Each structure stands twice: as structure tokens, then as C-alpha cells.
C-alpha positions as CSV (number, residue, x, y, z in Angstrom):
1,X,75.2,90.0,135.9
2,X,75.7,90.5,132.1
3,X,74.7,93.8,130.7
4,X,71.3,94.6,129.1
5,X,71.7,96.1,125.8
6,X,69.1,98.2,123.7
7,X,67.2,96.8,121.0
8,X,67.7,97.8,117.6
9,X,64.3,99.7,117.0
10,X,64.6,99.8,113.1
11,X,64.2,96.1,113.1
12,X,60.6,96.6,114.6
13,X,59.9,98.8,111.6
14,X,61.2,96.2,109.3
15,X,59.0,93.5,110.8
16,X,56.1,95.6,110.7
17,X,56.8,96.5,107.1
18,X,57.0,93.0,106.2
19,X,53.6,92.1,107.9
20,X,52.0,94.9,105.8
21,X,53.6,93.5,102.4
22,X,52.5,90.1,103.6
23,X,48.9,91.4,103.8
24,X,49.3,92.5,100.1
25,X,49.8,96.2,100.7
26,X,52.5,98.4,99.2
27,X,55.6,99.6,101.3
28,X,58.1,102.3,100.4
29,X,61.3,101.1,101.9
30,X,63.4,103.8,103.3
31,X,63.9,102.3,106.8
32,X,67.2,99.9,106.2
33,X,70.7,100.4,105.0
34,X,70.6,97.7,102.7
35,X,71.1,98.0,98.9
36,X,68.1,96.9,97.0
37,X,70.8,95.3,94.5
38,X,72.6,92.0,95.3
39,X,76.0,91.0,95.1
40,X,77.8,92.2,91.7
41,X,77.4,89.8,88.9
42,X,81.0,88.5,88.9
43,X,80.8,87.6,92.5
44,X,77.5,85.7,92.1
45,X,79.0,83.9,89.1
46,X,82.0,82.8,91.0
47,X,79.7,81.8,93.6
48,X,77.9,79.1,91.2
49,X,81.4,77.9,89.8
50,X,82.6,77.0,93.6
51,X,79.4,75.4,94.7
52,X,79.8,72.8,91.9
53,X,83.5,72.4,92.2
54,X,84.8,73.2,95.9
55,X,84.0,71.8,99.2
56,X,84.3,75.0,100.7
57,X,85.9,74.0,104.2
58,X,87.3,76.1,106.7
59,X,89.8,78.6,105.7
60,X,92.6,80.5,107.6
61,X,90.9,82.7,110.3
62,X,92.5,85.7,108.6
63,X,90.8,84.6,105.3
64,X,91.8,82.9,102.1
65,X,95.3,83.5,101.1
66,X,94.5,85.9,98.1
67,X,92.1,88.0,99.8
68,X,93.9,90.3,102.1
69,X,96.6,91.3,99.2
70,X,93.6,92.0,97.0
71,X,91.9,94.2,99.8
72,X,95.6,95.9,100.1
73,X,95.7,96.5,96.5
74,X,91.9,98.1,96.6
75,X,93.5,100.4,99.4
76,X,96.4,101.2,97.3
77,X,94.3,102.3,94.3
78,X,91.7,104.2,96.4
79,X,94.1,106.2,98.6
80,X,97.6,105.6,96.7
81,X,98.7,103.9,100.0
82,X,101.2,100.9,100.4
83,X,99.6,98.8,103.1
84,X,101.2,95.3,104.3
85,X,98.6,92.6,103.6
86,X,99.6,91.1,106.9
87,X,97.9,93.8,108.8
88,X,94.6,93.1,107.1
89,X,92.0,90.5,108.7
90,X,89.1,89.2,106.9
91,X,86.2,89.2,109.3
92,X,82.2,88.3,109.5
93,X,81.2,91.7,108.3
94,X,82.0,95.0,110.0
95,X,80.1,93.7,113.1
96,X,82.4,90.9,113.4
97,X,85.6,93.1,113.0
98,X,84.2,95.5,115.7
99,X,84.0,92.7,118.2
100,X,87.3,91.1,117.7
101,X,89.2,94.5,117.6
102,X,87.4,96.1,120.5
103,X,88.4,92.6,122.4
104,X,91.8,93.0,121.2
105,X,92.4,96.6,121.9
106,X,90.6,97.0,125.2
107,X,90.2,95.6,128.6
108,X,86.8,95.5,130.4
109,X,85.9,99.0,131.9
110,X,87.6,100.9,129.1
111,X,86.2,104.3,128.2
112,X,85.5,104.6,124.3
113,X,84.0,107.6,122.9
114,X,81.0,107.4,120.4
115,X,79.1,110.1,118.8
116,X,75.6,110.7,119.4
117,X,73.7,110.4,117.1
118,X,75.6,107.5,115.9
119,X,75.3,103.7,114.9
120,X,73.7,102.2,117.9
121,X,75.7,98.9,117.7
122,X,78.7,100.8,118.8
123,X,77.1,101.5,122.0
124,X,75.5,98.1,122.4
125,X,78.7,96.2,121.4
126,X,80.9,98.0,124.2
127,X,78.1,97.4,126.9
128,X,78.0,93.6,126.1
129,X,82.0,93.6,126.2
130,X,81.7,95.4,129.8
131,X,83.2,98.6,128.2
132,X,82.0,102.1,128.7
133,X,80.3,104.0,125.6
134,X,81.3,107.7,126.3
135,X,78.6,109.7,124.5
136,X,79.8,112.6,122.5
137,X,77.0,114.7,121.5
138,X,77.2,116.4,118.1
139,X,75.0,118.4,116.0
140,X,74.7,120.7,113.1
141,X,77.3,123.1,114.4
142,X,80.0,120.5,113.4
143,X,78.0,118.8,110.7
144,X,77.2,116.0,113.2
145,X,81.0,115.0,113.3
146,X,83.4,115.2,116.5
147,X,85.9,117.8,116.8
148,X,89.0,117.9,119.1
149,X,87.1,120.1,121.4
150,X,84.7,117.5,121.8
151,X,87.3,114.8,122.7
152,X,89.0,117.3,125.3
153,X,85.6,117.6,127.1
154,X,84.8,113.9,127.5
155,X,87.1,113.1,130.1
156,X,89.6,110.2,130.3
157,X,89.3,107.9,127.4
158,X,91.1,104.8,126.0
159,X,89.4,104.8,122.5
160,X,87.4,106.8,120.0
161,X,85.2,105.3,117.4
162,X,84.5,107.7,114.5
163,X,82.3,106.9,111.2
164,X,82.9,109.0,108.2
165,X,80.6,109.0,105.9
166,X,78.5,108.7,109.2
167,X,75.3,106.8,109.9
168,X,72.7,108.3,110.3
169,X,73.5,111.5,109.2
170,X,75.6,110.9,106.0
171,X,78.1,113.5,107.0
172,X,81.9,113.5,105.9
173,X,85.1,114.5,107.9
174,X,87.4,116.5,105.6
175,X,91.0,114.8,105.4
176,X,92.3,117.6,107.7
177,X,89.7,117.1,110.1
178,X,90.2,113.3,110.4
179,X,94.1,114.1,110.8
180,X,93.3,116.3,113.7
181,X,91.4,113.7,115.4
182,X,93.9,110.9,114.8
183,X,96.8,113.2,116.0
184,X,95.1,114.2,119.2
185,X,94.6,110.4,119.8
186,X,98.1,109.4,119.0
187,X,99.7,112.2,121.0
188,X,97.5,111.0,124.3
189,X,98.0,107.2,123.8
190,X,94.3,106.9,123.0
191,X,93.3,104.1,120.3
192,X,91.5,105.6,117.2
193,X,88.9,103.4,115.6
194,X,87.8,104.5,111.9
195,X,84.3,103.0,110.7
196,X,84.9,103.5,106.8
197,X,82.3,101.0,105.6
198,X,80.7,103.9,103.6
199,X,83.7,104.7,102.0
200,X,83.1,104.7,98.1
201,X,79.6,106.2,98.6
202,X,80.1,110.0,98.4
203,X,78.4,112.7,96.1
204,X,79.7,115.8,94.6
205,X,83.1,116.7,95.0
206,X,83.4,115.5,98.8
207,X,86.8,114.0,99.4
208,X,87.5,111.0,101.8
209,X,90.7,109.8,103.6
210,X,91.5,106.8,105.2
211,X,92.8,106.6,109.0
212,X,95.4,104.2,107.8
213,X,97.3,107.0,105.9
214,X,97.3,109.2,109.1
215,X,98.2,106.8,112.1
216,X,100.1,103.7,112.4
217,X,98.2,103.0,115.6
218,X,94.8,103.4,114.1
219,X,92.1,100.4,113.5
220,X,90.4,100.9,110.1
221,X,87.0,99.0,109.8
222,X,85.2,98.1,106.4
223,X,83.0,95.8,104.6
224,X,81.6,94.5,101.5
225,X,78.2,95.4,102.6
226,X,77.7,98.8,101.3
227,X,79.6,99.8,98.5
228,X,80.0,96.2,97.3
229,X,76.4,95.4,97.8
230,X,76.9,92.2,99.7
231,X,75.2,92.8,103.2
232,X,73.8,89.2,103.7
233,X,77.2,87.5,102.8
234,X,78.5,89.0,105.9
235,X,82.2,89.6,104.9
236,X,84.2,92.7,106.1
237,X,87.8,93.4,107.0
238,X,90.1,95.4,109.4
239,X,93.5,97.1,108.8
240,X,95.2,96.6,112.4
241,X,98.1,98.3,113.8
242,X,100.9,95.6,114.2
243,X,100.7,95.3,117.8
244,X,97.1,93.8,117.5
245,X,97.6,91.6,114.4
246,X,98.3,88.4,116.6
247,X,95.7,89.3,119.0
248,X,92.9,89.6,116.6
249,X,93.6,86.1,114.9
250,X,93.9,84.2,117.9
251,X,90.4,85.7,119.0
252,X,89.3,84.9,115.7
253,X,90.4,81.4,115.8
254,X,88.6,80.9,119.0
255,X,85.4,82.8,118.4
256,X,84.4,82.4,114.8
257,X,86.9,80.0,113.4
258,X,86.9,81.8,110.1
259,X,84.9,84.0,107.8
260,X,82.4,82.3,105.6
261,X,84.2,80.4,102.7
262,X,82.0,81.2,99.8
263,X,81.7,84.7,100.9
264,X,85.3,85.3,100.9
265,X,85.6,84.0,97.3
266,X,83.0,86.1,96.2
267,X,84.5,89.3,97.8
268,X,87.4,88.6,96.1
269,X,85.7,88.6,92.8
270,X,83.7,91.5,93.6
271,X,86.9,93.8,94.0
272,X,86.9,93.4,90.2
273,X,83.4,94.7,89.5
274,X,83.7,98.5,89.9
275,X,81.9,99.4,86.9
276,X,78.7,97.8,88.0
277,X,79.3,99.0,91.7
278,X,79.9,102.7,90.4
279,X,76.7,102.4,88.7
280,X,74.8,101.7,91.9
281,X,76.5,105.0,93.3
282,X,74.8,107.0,90.5
283,X,71.6,105.7,91.1
284,X,72.0,106.5,94.9
285,X,73.1,109.9,93.9
286,X,69.7,110.4,92.0
287,X,67.6,108.9,94.8
288,X,69.2,111.6,97.2
289,X,68.4,114.2,94.8
290,X,64.9,113.1,94.9
291,X,64.6,113.0,98.6
292,X,66.5,116.4,99.0
293,X,64.2,118.0,96.7
294,X,61.2,116.3,97.7
295,X,61.2,116.0,101.6
296,X,60.9,119.9,102.2
297,X,57.6,119.7,100.1
298,X,56.6,117.2,102.6
299,X,57.3,119.7,105.5
300,X,60.8,118.3,106.5
301,X,63.1,121.0,105.8
302,X,65.9,120.7,108.7
303,X,68.3,118.1,106.9
304,X,71.8,116.9,107.6
305,X,74.1,117.7,104.6
306,X,73.9,113.8,103.5
307,X,77.4,114.1,101.6
308,X,78.1,110.4,101.8
309,X,76.6,107.0,102.8
310,X,72.8,106.5,101.7
311,X,70.9,108.3,104.3
312,X,69.2,111.5,105.2
313,X,68.7,112.7,108.6
314,X,65.8,114.7,109.0
315,X,64.2,116.9,112.2
316,X,60.5,115.9,112.6
317,X,59.5,117.3,115.9
318,X,57.4,120.1,114.5
319,X,55.3,117.4,112.8
320,X,55.1,115.1,115.9
321,X,56.5,115.0,119.4
322,X,57.7,111.2,119.0
323,X,59.3,110.1,115.7
324,X,58.5,106.4,116.6
325,X,54.6,107.2,116.7
326,X,55.2,109.2,113.7
327,X,57.1,106.3,111.8
328,X,54.1,104.1,112.8
329,X,51.4,106.4,111.7
330,X,53.3,106.8,108.3
331,X,53.8,103.1,107.7
332,X,50.1,102.1,108.6
333,X,48.7,105.3,106.5
334,X,50.9,105.7,103.8
335,X,53.0,102.4,103.6
336,X,56.2,104.5,103.9
337,X,58.8,102.8,106.1
338,X,61.3,105.2,107.8
339,X,63.5,104.7,110.9
340,X,62.8,106.7,113.9
341,X,65.8,108.5,115.3
342,X,65.8,106.9,119.0
343,X,68.1,104.0,117.5
344,X,70.8,106.6,117.0
345,X,70.3,109.2,119.9
346,X,68.5,107.9,123.0
347,X,68.2,111.4,124.3
348,X,67.0,113.5,121.2
349,X,66.3,111.0,118.7
350,X,62.7,111.2,119.3
351,X,62.8,114.6,117.3
352,X,64.3,112.8,114.2
353,X,63.8,110.4,111.6
354,X,66.4,108.7,109.2
355,X,65.6,108.0,105.5
356,X,67.5,105.4,103.7
357,X,67.9,106.0,99.8
358,X,69.6,102.9,98.7
359,X,66.5,101.5,97.0
360,X,65.1,102.5,93.4
361,X,64.1,105.8,92.2
362,X,60.4,104.6,92.1
363,X,60.6,103.9,95.8
364,X,61.8,107.5,96.3
365,X,59.1,109.1,94.1
366,X,56.6,107.0,95.8
367,X,57.4,108.1,99.0
368,X,57.6,111.6,98.5
369,X,54.2,111.7,97.0
370,X,52.6,109.9,99.9
371,X,54.4,112.2,102.5
372,X,53.4,115.3,100.9
373,X,49.8,114.2,100.4
374,X,49.8,113.3,103.9
375,X,51.4,116.7,104.9
376,X,48.6,118.7,102.8
377,X,45.9,116.7,104.4
378,X,47.0,117.5,107.9
379,X,47.4,121.3,106.9
380,X,43.8,121.2,105.4
381,X,42.6,119.4,108.7
């Protein structure tokens, strides 16, 4: 029998928020990790040119010839690292990269560690592929990131998935911490998978490192969705160890044929749009400031550091026993859409809420005003 996977509860919030908007009521969107901006202008212009002049047929399963070298150059600029483009496979988003790499790296029954709280699709994809997601429970004591001690306590492992910056907590592994984890895995022949989809989105003097620089056996997954603001175009990439290159290529040939042709050309153009994209990060930083200063006024004081990505993980059990019910109440009464923590932590997620700050400052201010008013009203009552 095929395994039954959990729903992605945030989509219920999205559907309810859409229903409210269709009824003509305002919504302050803090629920999804989708930039409010679209693809950068250079990418959109390239798409218009191609739609008029190119049939946009199949491409190579690993991507158009120019894109892996361009991604390798991007990695070189970001991390002062020389990566062979033959190790880079272009995929249908980061999700497609996870499916291909997990199939290539592991057999059914493999035990792969994932952090709790953490991105739910890791667990759900592993379950769908008849693999075991081994929960690593992390908390504020380690800034919601795993340590070697966590892994040592997890029992036998075939793989480890780590995200830095993290969804939902926004926390970042320091370079030496990432190095310790990759070395521990290499020493034990455990495959290390580094989700780096939120690289480029850090605040202050936070430093990020790529696992590609630390281990030849690591699998690194990234995407054009977040920093590059191209969520719906479904284009990502993976940097592979050499022993998985052919496996991933053959899986891609059979499972997806190739990534979307138009999206690949747009991604190539997006790599040259850094000024525009860095401007988005400035806006995210301002949104982050608004929420970090405003949420305590609404009674939310226990917040994860939010050093990267565009999320704030907040404890809410002093306001309501169940964050899912609280999210429903906020949307119904205030028009504030936030994501209950159950998606990210099946055990204790009912005590937490995730707020996304990749929208506009106007949205952030509106949400804070509404939540603060709600809090004052409840205190008065």
C-alpha cells in the first residue's frame, strides 16, 4: 500500500484568505513564502523575446547548455569556489531536485534525519518514496539548528537534510557549525543534503557557507524561487557529488524529460539582475524590522532570531492553546493570514505560528496594527 502523507496545512490558510479576498475583504498576507515581486525585469524581457522567436521545445534533461556554467559562475562569485558545471543539474524547482537526489542517493527504507521544526515537504517526500524521516527535535537552545550531538542520538542514519537559513525559523548555521556537521557525516559515510534555497537572504553581518565547499560527497539544493523571486516558474538546481551525476540525469530523463524551457532561459537572464534582486532584500530587511519591533506589542515576545530567509517563528500558546484555531480567528476577525506551526512541527507546532515577511511594508504595518488592536481588546475583555 502506498504511504499516506500529511497535508500542507498552509494551503488551507491560502484558500481561506483567497475566499476572503474574493468576498471583497482585505487580507494581510503573512502566510506563504512567496515574494510579492515577480521575476526580475531582465528575465521577463527575455521571456517576451523568446515567445516571439523560439519554439521552446525540449532541452537536455540537465538544462540548456549555458545554464549550468552560469550557475557555476554564480557559485564562484558568491563563495570564491570553483565548481565543475558537469556537477550541476537544473531541476523543476528545489522540490524536483529533492525528489531526484533522494531517489539517486538512497534505497527504500533509508533513514534520513530531518529537523523538527522544519520544512514539512522533506518528511512528506521521504515518506512518499518509502524512506524513513528520522525526526531531530531542535529548539532555541541550539537556535533551532541541529548539532553533532543531535545526530549522534538519532540512531543509524543514511542521510541528513539540513536547511540554513531555515524554514520556518530563519536561523542560520555558522560556517564552522556547517563544517562540523558535514565532517561528521563524511566520517560515517552518511550522505549530507544541504538545502540552500534561502541563500542570499540574510540580515546584518550573518555569514553563510555552502556545503559544496566543505564536502565532495554533499548534495546541495538551491532554487530561483526565493532570492531570484521566480516561484511559479519552477526552476531550481542541485550541485551533485560525481557519483550521483549520471543517476540523477537518467532519473530526470525518465521522470520529467527536462525542466521548463522558458523558465531556464529566464533563470539565465535572472543571474544578471543582482541590483534589482538585492533591492528586494533591502525591503525584506525593513519588513523584518517592522515585525520584530511590532509583534511584541501584539503579545508575541518569544521569537526565533530570524537571521535569514523571510520568516519569524513565534510562540503563541500563551494566547491560544491551538495555533491552527488562532490562525482561523485572526483571518476571520482581522484579515491577518499566518501559518500555524503544525506544518513544521507535528508534535509541538500547535504552540507556534510562522509569519512571512516577503510582502510589502504596508502589509506588515497593517498586520501589526490589527494584531495589536486584537491583543488590547482581549486584555480589556
